[in-house]
All heavy atoms as TSV, in Angstrom:
chain	resi	resn	atom	element	x	y	z
A	1	MET	N	N	26.825	40.905	-0.295
A	1	MET	CA	C	25.692	40.971	-1.154
A	1	MET	C	C	24.711	42.042	-0.750
A	1	MET	O	O	24.173	42.724	-1.565
A	1	MET	CB	C	25.017	39.602	-1.260
A	1	MET	CG	C	23.849	39.639	-2.167
A	1	MET	SD	S	23.135	37.958	-2.326
A	1	MET	CE	C	23.539	37.664	-3.997
A	2	ILE	N	N	24.552	42.156	0.591
A	2	ILE	CA	C	23.554	43.211	1.060
A	2	ILE	C	C	24.098	44.610	0.910
A	2	ILE	O	O	23.375	45.597	1.023
A	2	ILE	CB	C	23.024	42.965	2.483
A	2	ILE	CG1	C	24.133	43.094	3.464
A	2	ILE	CG2	C	22.273	41.688	2.596
A	2	ILE	CD1	C	23.680	43.007	4.909
A	3	ASN	N	N	25.366	44.769	0.649
A	3	ASN	CA	C	26.028	46.048	0.459
A	3	ASN	C	C	25.941	46.520	-0.958
A	3	ASN	O	O	26.352	47.605	-1.275
A	3	ASN	CB	C	27.463	46.027	0.908
A	3	ASN	CG	C	27.578	46.054	2.458
A	3	ASN	OD1	O	26.743	46.681	3.123
A	3	ASN	ND2	N	28.546	45.314	2.973
A	4	ASP	N	N	25.370	45.719	-1.872
A	4	ASP	CA	C	25.264	46.075	-3.317
A	4	ASP	C	C	24.230	47.184	-3.529
A	4	ASP	O	O	24.255	47.826	-4.532
A	4	ASP	CB	C	24.935	44.826	-4.129
A	4	ASP	CG	C	26.007	43.775	-4.098
A	4	ASP	OD1	O	27.225	44.164	-3.845
A	4	ASP	OD2	O	25.750	42.697	-4.476
A	5	LEU	N	N	23.330	47.307	-2.566
A	5	LEU	CA	C	22.266	48.387	-2.694
A	5	LEU	C	C	22.627	49.427	-1.665
A	5	LEU	O	O	23.076	49.126	-0.575
A	5	LEU	CB	C	20.906	47.756	-2.328
A	5	LEU	CG	C	20.473	46.654	-3.211
A	5	LEU	CD1	C	19.157	46.055	-2.734
A	5	LEU	CD2	C	20.244	47.135	-4.691
A	6	ASP	N	N	22.371	50.677	-2.049
A	6	ASP	CA	C	22.612	51.780	-1.154
A	6	ASP	C	C	21.413	52.036	-0.265
A	6	ASP	O	O	20.670	53.061	-0.434
A	6	ASP	CB	C	22.999	53.053	-1.956
A	6	ASP	CG	C	23.416	54.146	-1.037
A	6	ASP	OD1	O	23.912	53.937	0.029
A	6	ASP	OD2	O	23.316	55.318	-1.486
A	7	THR	N	N	21.081	51.133	0.578
A	7	THR	CA	C	19.951	51.167	1.389
A	7	THR	C	C	20.239	50.530	2.761
A	7	THR	O	O	21.193	49.808	2.892
A	7	THR	CB	C	18.707	50.498	0.707
A	7	THR	OG1	O	17.551	50.765	1.470
A	7	THR	CG2	C	18.901	49.093	0.574
A	8	GLY	N	N	19.381	50.724	3.753
A	8	GLY	CA	C	19.560	50.165	5.014
A	8	GLY	C	C	18.917	48.829	5.095
A	8	GLY	O	O	17.678	48.722	5.135
A	9	ILE	N	N	19.662	47.749	5.157
A	9	ILE	CA	C	19.165	46.402	5.209
A	9	ILE	C	C	19.842	45.678	6.304
A	9	ILE	O	O	21.016	45.789	6.567
A	9	ILE	CB	C	19.383	45.642	3.891
A	9	ILE	CG1	C	18.734	46.292	2.725
A	9	ILE	CG2	C	18.996	44.143	4.012
A	9	ILE	CD1	C	19.083	45.694	1.362
A	10	TRP	N	N	19.026	44.953	7.081
A	10	TRP	CA	C	19.654	44.063	8.077
A	10	TRP	C	C	19.077	42.649	7.920
A	10	TRP	O	O	17.937	42.508	7.450
A	10	TRP	CB	C	19.521	44.558	9.504
A	10	TRP	CG	C	18.083	44.656	10.047
A	10	TRP	CD1	C	17.259	45.731	9.794
A	10	TRP	CD2	C	17.381	43.743	10.765
A	10	TRP	NE1	N	16.023	45.473	10.415
A	10	TRP	CE2	C	16.076	44.280	11.082
A	10	TRP	CE3	C	17.703	42.461	11.339
A	10	TRP	CZ2	C	15.134	43.541	11.776
A	10	TRP	CZ3	C	16.785	41.824	12.122
A	10	TRP	CH2	C	15.500	42.380	12.372
A	11	LYS	N	N	19.828	41.692	8.151
A	11	LYS	CA	C	19.458	40.305	7.891
A	11	LYS	C	C	19.764	39.452	9.150
A	11	LYS	O	O	20.858	39.619	9.773
A	11	LYS	CB	C	20.207	39.764	6.685
A	11	LYS	CG	C	19.846	38.372	6.253
A	11	LYS	CD	C	20.388	38.030	4.899
A	11	LYS	CE	C	21.786	37.517	5.025
A	11	LYS	NZ	N	22.273	36.931	3.767
A	12	TYR	N	N	18.828	38.614	9.549
A	12	TYR	CA	C	19.018	37.731	10.731
A	12	TYR	C	C	18.714	36.328	10.288
A	12	TYR	O	O	17.633	36.059	9.789
A	12	TYR	CB	C	18.154	38.175	11.872
A	12	TYR	CG	C	18.278	37.296	13.093
A	12	TYR	CD1	C	19.374	37.451	13.877
A	12	TYR	CD2	C	17.278	36.467	13.455
A	12	TYR	CE1	C	19.530	36.694	15.069
A	12	TYR	CE2	C	17.428	35.651	14.605
A	12	TYR	CZ	C	18.513	35.819	15.370
A	12	TYR	OH	O	18.696	35.010	16.504
A	13	ASN	N	N	19.636	35.390	10.497
A	13	ASN	CA	C	19.417	33.978	10.231
A	13	ASN	C	C	18.994	33.363	11.519
A	13	ASN	O	O	19.733	33.236	12.490
A	13	ASN	CB	C	20.751	33.385	9.716
A	13	ASN	CG	C	20.566	31.960	9.311
A	13	ASN	OD1	O	19.940	31.159	10.034
A	13	ASN	ND2	N	21.181	31.576	8.244
A	14	PHE	N	N	17.729	32.882	11.587
A	14	PHE	CA	C	17.157	32.293	12.779
A	14	PHE	C	C	17.869	30.990	13.180
A	14	PHE	O	O	17.878	30.572	14.290
A	14	PHE	CB	C	15.689	32.049	12.599
A	14	PHE	CG	C	14.867	33.300	12.718
A	14	PHE	CD1	C	14.525	34.046	11.560
A	14	PHE	CD2	C	14.535	33.786	13.984
A	14	PHE	CE1	C	13.828	35.199	11.660
A	14	PHE	CE2	C	13.790	35.017	14.113
A	14	PHE	CZ	C	13.444	35.666	12.910
A	15	ASN	N	N	18.391	30.278	12.150
A	15	ASN	CA	C	19.094	28.967	12.469
A	15	ASN	C	C	20.412	29.101	13.032
A	15	ASN	O	O	20.776	28.455	13.968
A	15	ASN	CB	C	19.178	28.165	11.132
A	15	ASN	CG	C	17.835	27.771	10.569
A	15	ASN	OD1	O	16.885	27.468	11.334
A	15	ASN	ND2	N	17.658	27.839	9.325
A	16	THR	N	N	21.229	30.039	12.441
A	16	THR	CA	C	22.627	30.277	12.985
A	16	THR	C	C	22.756	31.459	13.906
A	16	THR	O	O	23.725	31.659	14.544
A	16	THR	CB	C	23.568	30.481	11.783
A	16	THR	OG1	O	23.232	31.759	11.137
A	16	THR	CG2	C	23.510	29.323	10.810
A	17	ARG	N	N	21.687	32.303	13.962
A	17	ARG	CA	C	21.669	33.522	14.753
A	17	ARG	C	C	22.675	34.577	14.263
A	17	ARG	O	O	22.999	35.474	14.985
A	17	ARG	CB	C	21.857	33.223	16.248
A	17	ARG	CG	C	20.764	32.378	16.867
A	17	ARG	CD	C	20.943	32.175	18.320
A	17	ARG	NE	N	19.888	31.340	18.868
A	17	ARG	CZ	C	18.930	31.723	19.632
A	17	ARG	NH1	N	18.889	32.963	19.934
A	17	ARG	NH2	N	18.003	30.841	20.051
A	18	GLU	N	N	23.104	34.358	13.017
A	18	GLU	CA	C	24.058	35.355	12.404
A	18	GLU	C	C	23.251	36.554	11.971
A	18	GLU	O	O	22.187	36.519	11.461
A	18	GLU	CB	C	24.688	34.726	11.248
A	18	GLU	CG	C	25.648	35.636	10.557
A	18	GLU	CD	C	26.308	35.016	9.295
A	18	GLU	OE1	O	25.751	33.999	8.757
A	18	GLU	OE2	O	27.392	35.365	8.949
A	19	VAL	N	N	23.875	37.735	12.247
A	19	VAL	CA	C	23.298	39.056	11.898
A	19	VAL	C	C	24.197	39.698	10.836
A	19	VAL	O	O	25.439	39.686	11.044
A	19	VAL	CB	C	23.151	39.919	13.113
A	19	VAL	CG1	C	22.652	41.275	12.734
A	19	VAL	CG2	C	22.267	39.299	14.174
A	20	LYS	N	N	23.639	40.320	9.875
A	20	LYS	CA	C	24.451	41.104	8.869
A	20	LYS	C	C	23.706	42.466	8.690
A	20	LYS	O	O	22.470	42.526	8.581
A	20	LYS	CB	C	24.533	40.398	7.586
A	20	LYS	CG	C	25.390	39.166	7.606
A	20	LYS	CD	C	25.611	38.508	6.295
A	20	LYS	CE	C	26.449	37.287	6.413
A	20	LYS	NZ	N	26.677	36.656	5.156
A	21	TRP	N	N	24.487	43.520	8.723
A	21	TRP	CA	C	23.964	44.883	8.448
A	21	TRP	C	C	24.628	45.443	7.237
A	21	TRP	O	O	25.834	45.293	7.088
A	21	TRP	CB	C	24.239	45.805	9.615
A	21	TRP	CG	C	23.493	45.452	10.922
A	21	TRP	CD1	C	22.593	44.532	11.087
A	21	TRP	CD2	C	23.856	45.929	12.170
A	21	TRP	NE1	N	22.197	44.407	12.409
A	21	TRP	CE2	C	22.975	45.346	13.143
A	21	TRP	CE3	C	24.703	46.891	12.634
A	21	TRP	CZ2	C	22.985	45.662	14.468
A	21	TRP	CZ3	C	24.736	47.227	14.014
A	21	TRP	CH2	C	23.896	46.630	14.919
A	22	SER	N	N	23.855	46.053	6.360
A	22	SER	CA	C	24.417	46.632	5.194
A	22	SER	C	C	25.141	47.972	5.565
A	22	SER	O	O	24.902	48.539	6.647
A	22	SER	CB	C	23.416	46.961	4.125
A	22	SER	OG	O	22.531	48.055	4.620
A	23	THR	N	N	25.981	48.472	4.747
A	23	THR	CA	C	26.664	49.748	4.952
A	23	THR	C	C	25.608	50.799	5.141
A	23	THR	O	O	25.715	51.708	5.989
A	23	THR	CB	C	27.605	50.099	3.811
A	23	THR	OG1	O	28.566	49.028	3.710
A	23	THR	CG2	C	28.368	51.421	4.001
A	24	GLY	N	N	24.578	50.771	4.298
A	24	GLY	CA	C	23.473	51.761	4.402
A	24	GLY	C	C	22.726	51.738	5.745
A	24	GLY	O	O	22.292	52.745	6.241
A	25	PHE	N	N	22.662	50.554	6.337
A	25	PHE	CA	C	21.971	50.432	7.667
A	25	PHE	C	C	22.879	51.193	8.738
A	25	PHE	O	O	22.250	51.864	9.518
A	25	PHE	CB	C	21.801	48.940	8.002
A	25	PHE	CG	C	20.982	48.742	9.244
A	25	PHE	CD1	C	19.590	48.996	9.188
A	25	PHE	CD2	C	21.517	48.276	10.434
A	25	PHE	CE1	C	18.795	48.737	10.316
A	25	PHE	CE2	C	20.705	48.116	11.531
A	25	PHE	CZ	C	19.368	48.297	11.525
A	26	TYR	N	N	24.116	50.978	8.692
A	26	TYR	CA	C	25.011	51.722	9.581
A	26	TYR	C	C	24.791	53.264	9.403
A	26	TYR	O	O	24.660	53.978	10.333
A	26	TYR	CB	C	26.505	51.364	9.354
A	26	TYR	CG	C	26.900	50.080	10.005
A	26	TYR	CD1	C	27.034	48.884	9.218
A	26	TYR	CD2	C	27.379	50.027	11.277
A	26	TYR	CE1	C	27.518	47.736	9.764
A	26	TYR	CE2	C	27.804	48.873	11.840
A	26	TYR	CZ	C	27.934	47.687	11.064
A	26	TYR	OH	O	28.363	46.551	11.620
A	27	THR	N	N	24.731	53.664	8.140
A	27	THR	CA	C	24.603	55.093	7.815
A	27	THR	C	C	23.318	55.621	8.362
A	27	THR	O	O	23.239	56.660	8.976
A	27	THR	CB	C	24.665	55.255	6.280
A	27	THR	OG1	O	25.949	54.815	5.806
A	27	THR	CG2	C	24.507	56.740	5.910
A	28	LEU	N	N	22.185	54.833	8.179
A	28	LEU	CA	C	20.947	55.265	8.714
A	28	LEU	C	C	20.923	55.435	10.214
A	28	LEU	O	O	20.241	56.280	10.807
A	28	LEU	CB	C	19.797	54.319	8.314
A	28	LEU	CG	C	19.381	54.304	6.868
A	28	LEU	CD1	C	18.431	53.117	6.616
A	28	LEU	CD2	C	18.661	55.648	6.523
A	29	LEU	N	N	21.747	54.591	10.930
A	29	LEU	CA	C	21.840	54.618	12.383
A	29	LEU	C	C	22.761	55.777	12.805
A	29	LEU	O	O	22.795	56.048	13.989
A	29	LEU	CB	C	22.322	53.270	12.896
A	29	LEU	CG	C	21.446	52.050	12.663
A	29	LEU	CD1	C	22.152	50.789	13.121
A	29	LEU	CD2	C	20.141	52.206	13.453
A	30	GLY	N	N	23.576	56.320	11.889
A	30	GLY	CA	C	24.487	57.320	12.230
A	30	GLY	C	C	25.828	56.786	12.691
A	30	GLY	O	O	26.608	57.515	13.321
A	31	TYR	N	N	26.198	55.630	12.282
A	31	TYR	CA	C	27.513	55.032	12.629
A	31	TYR	C	C	28.242	54.651	11.347
A	31	TYR	O	O	27.645	54.464	10.263
A	31	TYR	CB	C	27.262	53.700	13.425
A	31	TYR	CG	C	26.597	53.956	14.768
A	31	TYR	CD1	C	25.284	53.778	15.014
A	31	TYR	CD2	C	27.475	54.327	15.805
A	31	TYR	CE1	C	24.753	53.957	16.263
A	31	TYR	CE2	C	26.925	54.555	17.101
A	31	TYR	CZ	C	25.542	54.356	17.304
A	31	TYR	OH	O	24.995	54.549	18.535
A	32	GLN	N	N	29.588	54.406	11.559
A	32	GLN	CA	C	30.420	53.868	10.522
A	32	GLN	C	C	30.434	52.326	10.688
A	32	GLN	O	O	30.190	51.820	11.789
A	32	GLN	CB	C	31.877	54.398	10.636
A	32	GLN	CG	C	31.971	55.878	10.470
A	32	GLN	CD	C	31.613	56.362	9.092
A	32	GLN	OE1	O	32.012	55.722	8.106
A	32	GLN	NE2	N	30.908	57.407	8.962
A	33	VAL	N	N	30.722	51.613	9.595
A	33	VAL	CA	C	30.781	50.191	9.654
A	33	VAL	C	C	31.796	49.768	10.707
A	33	VAL	O	O	32.844	50.369	10.849
A	33	VAL	CB	C	31.272	49.574	8.285
A	33	VAL	CG1	C	31.468	48.090	8.373
A	33	VAL	CG2	C	30.186	49.904	7.211
A	34	ASN	N	N	31.482	48.804	11.526
A	34	ASN	CA	C	32.249	48.327	12.643
A	34	ASN	C	C	32.429	49.264	13.815
A	34	ASN	O	O	33.206	48.985	14.719
A	34	ASN	CB	C	33.638	47.813	12.178
A	34	ASN	CG	C	33.467	46.636	11.202
A	34	ASN	OD1	O	32.589	45.796	11.326
A	34	ASN	ND2	N	34.263	46.637	10.167
A	35	GLU	N	N	31.793	50.396	13.792
A	35	GLU	CA	C	31.867	51.390	14.989
A	35	GLU	C	C	31.075	50.818	16.144
A	35	GLU	O	O	31.416	51.084	17.215
A	35	GLU	CB	C	31.317	52.669	14.483
A	35	GLU	CG	C	31.522	53.755	15.560
A	35	GLU	CD	C	31.077	55.161	15.101
A	35	GLU	OE1	O	30.828	55.389	13.876
A	35	GLU	OE2	O	30.947	56.061	15.939
A	36	ILE	N	N	30.002	50.061	15.864
A	36	ILE	CA	C	29.270	49.409	16.853
A	36	ILE	C	C	29.122	47.912	16.545
A	36	ILE	O	O	29.305	47.532	15.351
A	36	ILE	CB	C	27.807	49.982	17.067
A	36	ILE	CG1	C	27.058	49.911	15.769
A	36	ILE	CG2	C	27.904	51.435	17.557
A	36	ILE	CD1	C	25.569	50.332	15.890
A	37	GLU	N	N	28.901	47.115	17.498
A	37	GLU	CA	C	28.792	45.648	17.285
A	37	GLU	C	C	27.561	45.274	16.446
A	37	GLU	O	O	26.501	45.703	16.718
A	37	GLU	CB	C	28.748	44.926	18.701
A	37	GLU	CG	C	28.895	43.472	18.597
A	37	GLU	CD	C	30.346	43.070	18.242
A	37	GLU	OE1	O	31.269	43.751	18.693
A	37	GLU	OE2	O	30.483	42.041	17.562
A	38	CYS	N	N	27.826	44.509	15.454
A	38	CYS	CA	C	26.729	44.028	14.574
A	38	CYS	C	C	26.222	42.654	15.125
A	38	CYS	O	O	26.752	41.578	14.821
A	38	CYS	CB	C	27.252	43.859	13.117
A	38	CYS	SG	S	26.045	43.112	12.028
A	39	ASP	N	N	25.213	42.792	16.028
A	39	ASP	CA	C	24.697	41.511	16.630
A	39	ASP	C	C	23.230	41.828	17.076
A	39	ASP	O	O	22.844	42.984	17.140
A	39	ASP	CB	C	25.533	40.995	17.756
A	39	ASP	CG	C	25.775	41.913	18.900
A	39	ASP	OD1	O	24.873	42.783	19.096
A	39	ASP	OD2	O	26.745	41.770	19.590
A	40	ALA	N	N	22.545	40.786	17.343
A	40	ALA	CA	C	21.153	40.894	17.733
A	40	ALA	C	C	21.013	41.632	19.058
A	40	ALA	O	O	20.066	42.405	19.236
A	40	ALA	CB	C	20.499	39.497	17.814
A	41	TYR	N	N	21.897	41.369	19.985
A	41	TYR	CA	C	21.827	42.010	21.312
A	41	TYR	C	C	21.952	43.518	21.137
A	41	TYR	O	O	21.104	44.277	21.689
A	41	TYR	CB	C	22.961	41.476	22.248
A	41	TYR	CG	C	22.891	42.243	23.575
A	41	TYR	CD1	C	22.060	41.818	24.586
A	41	TYR	CD2	C	23.723	43.302	23.845
A	41	TYR	CE1	C	21.945	42.484	25.780
A	41	TYR	CE2	C	23.672	43.961	25.024
A	41	TYR	CZ	C	22.851	43.546	26.012
A	41	TYR	OH	O	22.768	44.263	27.212
A	42	THR	N	N	22.868	44.048	20.364
A	42	THR	CA	C	23.017	45.457	20.182
A	42	THR	C	C	21.821	46.055	19.567
A	42	THR	O	O	21.322	47.118	19.958
A	42	THR	CB	C	24.257	45.778	19.284
A	42	THR	OG1	O	25.441	45.212	19.954
A	42	THR	CG2	C	24.440	47.262	19.076
A	43	PHE	N	N	21.244	45.359	18.525
A	43	PHE	CA	C	20.055	45.826	17.872
A	43	PHE	C	C	18.875	45.916	18.856
A	43	PHE	O	O	18.267	46.978	18.968
A	43	PHE	CB	C	19.752	45.011	16.671
A	43	PHE	CG	C	18.459	45.464	15.977
A	43	PHE	CD1	C	18.542	46.567	15.124
A	43	PHE	CD2	C	17.288	44.819	16.150
A	43	PHE	CE1	C	17.357	46.964	14.482
A	43	PHE	CE2	C	16.145	45.242	15.524
A	43	PHE	CZ	C	16.167	46.354	14.650
A	44	PHE	N	N	18.605	44.863	19.490
A	44	PHE	CA	C	17.357	44.767	20.343
A	44	PHE	C	C	17.457	45.590	21.659
A	44	PHE	O	O	16.518	46.212	22.134
A	44	PHE	CB	C	16.998	43.327	20.683
A	44	PHE	CG	C	16.381	42.660	19.504
A	44	PHE	CD1	C	17.149	41.688	18.799
A	44	PHE	CD2	C	15.162	42.896	19.065
A	44	PHE	CE1	C	16.613	40.990	17.765
A	44	PHE	CE2	C	14.621	42.243	17.996
A	44	PHE	CZ	C	15.333	41.335	17.335
A	45	GLU	N	N	18.674	45.704	22.237
A	45	GLU	CA	C	18.858	46.335	23.533
A	45	GLU	C	C	19.336	47.773	23.425
A	45	GLU	O	O	19.114	48.619	24.330
A	45	GLU	CB	C	19.875	45.544	24.351
A	45	GLU	CG	C	19.369	44.181	24.687
A	45	GLU	CD	C	18.047	44.160	25.497
A	45	GLU	OE1	O	17.838	45.090	26.307
A	45	GLU	OE2	O	17.202	43.277	25.211
A	46	HIS	N	N	19.966	48.208	22.349
A	46	HIS	CA	C	20.447	49.519	22.242
A	46	HIS	C	C	19.983	50.399	21.062
A	46	HIS	O	O	20.053	51.611	21.139
A	46	HIS	CB	C	22.070	49.497	22.133
A	46	HIS	CG	C	22.628	48.813	23.389
A	46	HIS	ND1	N	22.676	49.451	24.560
A	46	HIS	CD2	C	23.229	47.649	23.483
A	46	HIS	CE1	C	23.281	48.649	25.458
A	46	HIS	NE2	N	23.599	47.557	24.839
A	47	LEU	N	N	19.483	49.789	20.029
A	47	LEU	CA	C	19.068	50.513	18.860
A	47	LEU	C	C	17.537	50.547	18.681
A	47	LEU	O	O	17.004	51.539	18.200
A	47	LEU	CB	C	19.734	49.929	17.592
A	47	LEU	CG	C	21.267	49.971	17.620
A	47	LEU	CD1	C	21.794	49.213	16.392
A	47	LEU	CD2	C	21.791	51.373	17.696
A	48	LEU	N	N	16.897	49.483	18.938
A	48	LEU	CA	C	15.453	49.324	18.698
A	48	LEU	C	C	14.664	50.160	19.697
A	48	LEU	O	O	14.880	50.090	20.902
A	48	LEU	CB	C	15.034	47.870	18.811
A	48	LEU	CG	C	13.599	47.566	18.434
A	48	LEU	CD1	C	13.281	47.906	17.004
A	48	LEU	CD2	C	13.323	46.027	18.696
A	49	TYR	N	N	13.718	50.945	19.223
A	49	TYR	CA	C	12.859	51.763	20.041
A	49	TYR	C	C	12.059	50.821	20.994
A	49	TYR	O	O	11.468	49.852	20.543
A	49	TYR	CB	C	11.934	52.622	19.142
A	49	TYR	CG	C	10.895	53.385	19.912
A	49	TYR	CD1	C	11.273	54.496	20.670
A	49	TYR	CD2	C	9.512	53.089	19.826
A	49	TYR	CE1	C	10.313	55.248	21.438
A	49	TYR	CE2	C	8.577	53.801	20.505
A	49	TYR	CZ	C	9.023	54.848	21.324
A	49	TYR	OH	O	8.047	55.556	21.993
A	50	HIS	N	N	12.059	51.189	22.287
A	50	HIS	CA	C	11.412	50.316	23.285
A	50	HIS	C	C	9.962	49.989	22.874
A	50	HIS	O	O	9.483	48.870	23.192
A	50	HIS	CB	C	11.498	50.906	24.615
A	50	HIS	CG	C	10.733	52.185	24.840
A	50	HIS	ND1	N	9.397	52.173	25.226
A	50	HIS	CD2	C	11.041	53.497	24.675
A	50	HIS	CE1	C	8.993	53.392	25.339
A	50	HIS	NE2	N	9.946	54.225	24.979
A	51	GLY	N	N	9.276	50.907	22.285
A	51	GLY	CA	C	7.892	50.644	21.930
A	51	GLY	C	C	7.733	49.594	20.827
A	51	GLY	O	O	6.638	49.084	20.618
A	52	ASP	N	N	8.777	49.387	20.045
A	52	ASP	CA	C	8.665	48.458	18.942
A	52	ASP	C	C	9.145	47.036	19.329
A	52	ASP	O	O	9.003	46.042	18.622
A	52	ASP	CB	C	9.611	48.889	17.777
A	52	ASP	CG	C	9.015	50.153	17.101
A	52	ASP	OD1	O	7.775	50.358	17.205
A	52	ASP	OD2	O	9.788	50.854	16.507
A	53	LYS	N	N	9.691	46.876	20.499
A	53	LYS	CA	C	10.215	45.541	20.963
A	53	LYS	C	C	9.170	44.539	20.954
A	53	LYS	O	O	9.465	43.342	20.497
A	53	LYS	CB	C	10.955	45.690	22.327
A	53	LYS	CG	C	12.247	46.442	22.190
A	53	LYS	CD	C	12.984	46.436	23.537
A	53	LYS	CE	C	14.290	47.182	23.407
A	53	LYS	NZ	N	15.062	47.182	24.576
A	54	PRO	N	N	7.946	44.725	21.450
A	54	PRO	CA	C	6.966	43.643	21.447
A	54	PRO	C	C	6.672	43.158	19.965
A	54	PRO	O	O	6.512	41.954	19.819
A	54	PRO	CB	C	5.680	44.334	22.016
A	54	PRO	CG	C	6.256	45.361	22.914
A	54	PRO	CD	C	7.437	45.897	22.115
A	55	PHE	N	N	6.661	44.095	18.988
A	55	PHE	CA	C	6.464	43.596	17.589
A	55	PHE	C	C	7.599	42.646	17.142
A	55	PHE	O	O	7.299	41.628	16.518
A	55	PHE	CB	C	6.419	44.814	16.681
A	55	PHE	CG	C	6.280	44.499	15.232
A	55	PHE	CD1	C	5.152	43.999	14.668
A	55	PHE	CD2	C	7.436	44.575	14.458
A	55	PHE	CE1	C	5.076	43.696	13.354
A	55	PHE	CE2	C	7.404	44.226	13.103
A	55	PHE	CZ	C	6.215	43.824	12.548
A	56	PHE	N	N	8.784	42.953	17.512
A	56	PHE	CA	C	9.893	42.168	17.040
A	56	PHE	C	C	9.971	40.832	17.858
A	56	PHE	O	O	10.710	39.881	17.360
A	56	PHE	CB	C	11.235	42.918	17.169
A	56	PHE	CG	C	11.521	43.803	16.000
A	56	PHE	CD1	C	10.906	45.087	15.947
A	56	PHE	CD2	C	12.214	43.415	14.934
A	56	PHE	CE1	C	11.170	45.982	14.892
A	56	PHE	CE2	C	12.390	44.227	13.816
A	56	PHE	CZ	C	11.930	45.502	13.850
A	57	SER	N	N	9.402	40.756	18.985
A	57	SER	CA	C	9.495	39.467	19.754
A	57	SER	C	C	8.327	38.633	19.530
A	57	SER	O	O	8.228	37.505	20.102
A	57	SER	CB	C	9.664	39.844	21.227
A	57	SER	OG	O	8.605	40.525	21.722
A	58	THR	N	N	7.320	39.010	18.715
A	58	THR	CA	C	6.107	38.236	18.460
A	58	THR	C	C	6.347	37.399	17.154
A	58	THR	O	O	6.729	38.027	16.150
A	58	THR	CB	C	4.908	39.169	18.259
A	58	THR	OG1	O	4.817	40.005	19.412
A	58	THR	CG2	C	3.615	38.365	18.015
A	59	PRO	N	N	6.072	36.103	17.252
A	59	PRO	CA	C	6.336	35.271	16.018
A	59	PRO	C	C	5.371	35.775	14.877
A	59	PRO	O	O	4.214	36.161	15.147
A	59	PRO	CB	C	5.932	33.886	16.472
A	59	PRO	CG	C	6.020	33.905	17.930
A	59	PRO	CD	C	5.699	35.319	18.340
A	60	LEU	N	N	5.896	35.677	13.665
A	60	LEU	CA	C	5.092	35.992	12.461
A	60	LEU	C	C	4.104	34.909	12.217
A	60	LEU	O	O	4.445	33.739	12.394
A	60	LEU	CB	C	5.964	36.224	11.259
A	60	LEU	CG	C	6.937	37.362	11.345
A	60	LEU	CD1	C	7.848	37.370	10.114
A	60	LEU	CD2	C	6.215	38.691	11.465
A	61	THR	N	N	2.905	35.257	11.741
A	61	THR	CA	C	1.937	34.202	11.382
A	61	THR	C	C	1.575	34.372	9.885
A	61	THR	O	O	1.755	35.545	9.395
A	61	THR	CB	C	0.644	34.336	12.216
A	61	THR	OG1	O	0.097	35.724	12.049
A	61	THR	CG2	C	0.952	34.147	13.717
A	62	THR	N	N	1.206	33.353	9.246
A	62	THR	CA	C	0.756	33.442	7.873
A	62	THR	C	C	-0.749	33.258	7.817
A	62	THR	O	O	-1.299	32.642	8.653
A	62	THR	CB	C	1.472	32.323	7.040
A	62	THR	OG1	O	1.141	31.102	7.609
A	62	THR	CG2	C	2.955	32.576	7.059
A	63	GLY	N	N	-1.301	33.785	6.755
A	63	GLY	CA	C	-2.738	33.608	6.688
A	63	GLY	C	C	-3.320	34.505	5.758
A	63	GLY	O	O	-3.913	35.099	5.174
């Protein structure tokens, strides 16, 4: 379903810890589908800019 749009989308299920990346997300990263592991560890440890890690590890608040 996330591949229906030609855009970079990633989805993370907090309950199951399942990660899904769209084809466009791989393209934005400069990879082919399945060329790198699609998981949270790869994203947070190898792809995410170190300066952005605190933002991604802070719980979201509503208000």
